[in-house]
SEGUSE-676223 format. One record per atom (N, C-alpha, C): residue in three letters; x, y, z. Coordinates in Angstrom, 2 decimals. Each point is the difference from the previous one (the first is absolute). Layout:
<sites>
   type         u         v         w
    ALA         X         Y         Z
...
</sites>
This chain:
<sites>
   type         u         v         w
    UNK    -61.55     42.65    124.33
    UNK      0.37      0.65     -1.22
    UNK     -0.87     -0.62     -1.11
    UNK     -0.57      0.95     -0.86
    UNK     -0.85     -0.47     -1.10
    UNK      0.98     -0.13     -1.24
    UNK     -0.02     -1.04     -0.63
    UNK      0.85     -0.12     -1.23
    UNK     -0.94     -0.14     -1.22
    UNK      0.43      0.63     -1.08
    UNK     -0.67     -0.10     -1.36
    UNK      1.02     -0.38     -0.96
    UNK     -0.26     -1.16     -0.70
    UNK      0.96     -0.60     -0.93
    UNK      1.40     -0.24      0.58
    UNK     -0.01     -0.45      1.24
    UNK      1.19     -0.33      0.76
    UNK      0.88      1.24      0.39
    UNK     -0.58      1.16     -0.03
    UNK      0.77      1.29      0.34
    UNK     -0.88      0.61      1.21
    UNK      0.72      0.49      1.06
    UNK     -0.68      0.67      1.06
    UNK     -0.75      1.24     -0.49
    UNK     -1.29     -0.03      0.33
    UNK     -0.83      1.17     -0.39
    UNK     -0.36      0.95      1.09
    UNK     -0.40     -0.51      1.20
    UNK     -0.53      0.81      0.99
    UNK      0.08     -0.75      1.38
    UNK      0.32      0.79      1.07
    UNK     -0.03     -0.61      1.36
    UNK     -1.45      0.10      0.44
    UNK     -0.48     -1.06      0.58
    UNK     -1.42     -0.12      0.43
    UNK     -0.08      0.09      1.57
    UNK     -1.00      0.72      0.45
    UNK     -0.33      0.06      1.43
    UNK     -0.87     -1.20      0.32
    UNK     -0.07     -0.44      1.20
    UNK     -0.98     -1.17      0.24
    UNK     -1.36      0.17     -0.39
    UNK     -0.58      1.24      0.18
    UNK     -1.39      0.37     -0.39
    UNK     -0.17     -0.16     -1.42
    UNK      0.99      0.57     -0.83
    UNK     -0.10     -0.05     -1.51
    UNK      0.13     -1.45     -0.47
    UNK      0.86     -0.75      0.63
    UNK      0.21     -1.50     -0.32
    UNK     -1.32     -0.70      0.09
    UNK     -0.65      0.18      1.29
    UNK     -1.23     -0.74      0.22
    UNK     -1.14      0.49     -0.97
    UNK      0.03      1.26     -0.40
    UNK     -0.98      0.52     -0.97
    UNK      0.13     -0.65     -1.32
    UNK      1.26     -0.12     -0.44
    UNK      0.29     -0.66     -1.32
    UNK     -0.36     -1.52      0.03
    UNK      0.20     -0.68      1.14
    UNK     -0.45     -1.32      0.13
    UNK     -1.42     -0.19      0.00
    UNK     -0.75      0.87      0.75
    UNK     -1.45      0.00      0.01
    UNK     -0.67      0.20     -1.37
    UNK      0.57      0.93     -0.78
    UNK     -0.50      0.28     -1.31
    UNK      0.54     -1.01     -1.04
    UNK      0.70     -0.98      0.44
    UNK      0.66     -1.05     -0.82
    UNK      0.86      0.66     -1.15
    UNK      0.58      1.10      0.27
    UNK      0.91      0.53     -0.89
    UNK      1.45     -0.73      0.02
    UNK      0.23     -0.51      1.16
    UNK      1.22     -0.86      0.20
    UNK     -0.38     -1.26      0.73
    UNK      0.79     -1.03     -0.03
    UNK     -0.27     -1.28      0.78
    UNK      0.73      0.13      1.20
    UNK     -0.52     -0.40      1.12
    UNK      0.57     -0.09      1.35
    UNK      0.99     -1.18      0.08
    UNK      0.79     -0.03      0.99
    UNK      0.95     -1.08      0.23
    UNK     -0.82     -1.26      0.41
    UNK      0.54     -1.19     -0.34
    UNK     -0.67     -1.26      0.29
    UNK      0.88     -0.84      0.84
    UNK      0.74      0.59      0.94
    UNK      0.77     -0.79      0.93
    UNK     -0.84     -0.72      0.98
    UNK      0.40     -1.21      0.24
    UNK     -0.61     -0.74      0.98
    UNK      0.82     -0.10      1.35
    UNK     -0.61     -0.44      1.04
    UNK      0.62     -0.05      1.30
    UNK      1.20     -0.84     -0.07
    UNK     -0.07     -1.09     -0.71
    UNK      1.16     -0.96     -0.13
    UNK      1.14      0.64     -0.69
    UNK     -0.24      0.86     -1.05
    UNK      1.01      0.69     -0.79
    UNK      0.71      1.07      0.95
    UNK     -0.77      0.63      0.81
    UNK      0.57      1.00      0.91
    UNK      0.89     -0.69      1.02
    UNK     -0.46     -1.11      0.59
    UNK      0.88     -0.80      0.94
    UNK      1.35     -0.43     -0.62
    UNK     -0.21     -0.39     -1.32
    UNK      1.22     -0.56     -0.68
    UNK      1.01      1.18     -0.23
    UNK     -0.43      1.15     -0.16
    UNK      0.80      1.20     -0.22
    UNK      0.63      0.56      1.33
    UNK     -0.44     -0.50      1.09
    UNK      0.41      0.46      1.29
    UNK      1.55     -0.22      0.13
    UNK      0.70      0.99      0.52
    UNK      1.50     -0.10      0.01
    UNK      0.36     -0.62      1.41
    UNK     -0.88      0.03      0.95
    UNK      0.39     -0.46      1.37
    UNK     -0.16     -1.55      0.19
    UNK      0.89     -0.51      0.74
    UNK     -0.09     -1.43      0.38
    UNK     -0.05     -0.05      1.54
    UNK     -0.04     -1.16      0.52
    UNK     -0.10     -0.13      1.45
    UNK      1.08      0.52      0.72
    UNK      1.23     -0.07     -0.62
    UNK      1.22      0.48      0.74
    UNK      0.07      1.58      0.06
    UNK     -0.33      0.59     -1.16
    UNK      0.01      1.43     -0.02
    UNK     -1.16      0.61      0.91
    UNK     -1.16     -0.62      0.03
    UNK     -1.08      0.49      0.93
    UNK      0.38     -0.30      1.41
    UNK      0.66     -1.11      0.28
    UNK      0.43     -0.22      1.33
    UNK      0.99      1.03      0.62
    UNK      0.94      0.34     -1.03
    UNK      1.03      1.06      0.48
    UNK     -0.62      1.29      0.22
    UNK     -1.04      0.33     -0.81
    UNK     -0.78      1.33      0.22
    UNK     -0.68      0.00      1.35
    UNK     -0.61     -1.18      0.31
    UNK     -0.67     -0.08      1.33
    UNK      1.03      0.21      1.12
    UNK      1.18     -0.65     -0.10
    UNK      0.98      0.08      1.07
    UNK      0.55      1.47      0.09
    UNK      0.21      0.68     -1.17
    UNK      0.43      1.45      0.13
    UNK     -1.10      0.81      0.57
    UNK     -1.26     -0.23     -0.29
    UNK     -1.06      0.79      0.57
    UNK     -0.08     -0.20      1.49
    UNK      0.16     -1.26      0.46
    UNK     -0.09     -0.25      1.47
    UNK      1.24      0.61      0.69
    UNK      1.18     -0.02     -0.58
    UNK      1.23      0.53      0.52
    UNK     -0.25      1.56      0.13
    UNK     -0.54      0.61     -1.04
    UNK     -0.21      1.47      0.08
    UNK     -0.98      0.38      1.10
    UNK     -1.13     -0.78      0.13
    UNK     -0.86      0.30      1.12
    UNK      0.63     -0.21      1.35
    UNK      0.77     -1.08      0.13
    UNK      0.67     -0.25      1.25
    UNK      0.95      1.15      0.38
    UNK      0.71      0.48     -0.89
    UNK      0.94      1.16      0.16
    UNK     -0.78      1.28      0.40
    UNK     -1.12      0.25     -0.62
    UNK     -0.82      1.15      0.38
    UNK     -0.52     -0.18      1.41
    UNK     -0.47     -1.20      0.35
    UNK     -0.44     -0.23      1.40
    UNK      1.05      0.22      0.95
    UNK      1.20     -0.55     -0.29
    UNK      1.13      0.16      0.99
    UNK      0.46      1.41      0.19
    UNK     -0.13      0.85     -1.09
    UNK      0.29      1.51      0.13
    UNK     -1.02      0.62      0.78
    UNK     -1.27     -0.43     -0.08
    UNK     -0.97      0.63      0.83
    UNK      0.16     -0.33      1.43
    UNK      0.25     -1.31      0.29
    UNK      0.27     -0.41      1.35
    UNK      1.05      0.82      0.64
    UNK      1.16      0.14     -0.63
    UNK      1.18      0.66      0.53
    UNK     -0.13      1.51     -0.16
    UNK     -1.15      0.49     -0.44
    UNK     -0.26      1.45     -0.19
    UNK      1.01      0.75     -0.94
    UNK      0.32     -0.72     -0.98
    UNK      0.88      0.61     -1.07
    UNK     -0.83      0.50     -1.12
    UNK      0.46      1.01     -0.76
    UNK     -0.75      0.64     -0.99
    UNK      0.11     -0.88     -1.26
    UNK     -1.06     -0.12     -0.75
    UNK     -0.04     -0.55     -1.34
    UNK      0.20      1.04     -1.09
    UNK      1.04     -0.18     -0.83
    UNK      0.28      0.96     -1.00
    UNK     -0.90     -0.13     -1.17
    UNK     -0.07      1.03     -0.81
    UNK     -0.87     -0.12     -1.22
    UNK      0.61     -1.00     -0.98
    UNK      1.27     -0.23      0.02
    UNK      0.75     -0.99     -0.87
    UNK     -0.52     -1.40      0.31
    UNK     -0.23     -0.23      1.31
    UNK     -0.47     -1.32      0.41
    UNK     -1.42     -0.32     -0.49
    UNK     -0.83      1.13     -0.01
    UNK     -1.39     -0.20     -0.35
    UNK     -0.03     -0.14     -1.55
</sites>
């Protein structure tokens, strides 16, 4: 979103945004890798739970295939 005097002016497409940055009409973001990592919402516990859920899902799909059961669209 492009803001002028603190008010929303226009929605920018990625191409338009890069063109404005190239022509130096606007300043690009100056985020560093450290700032991005600091803003990360995930910690080791949440990432571990996601890995366990993914493994469990794959295990269930394999067992359904072994027992020749259909996989529903809901499961996918």
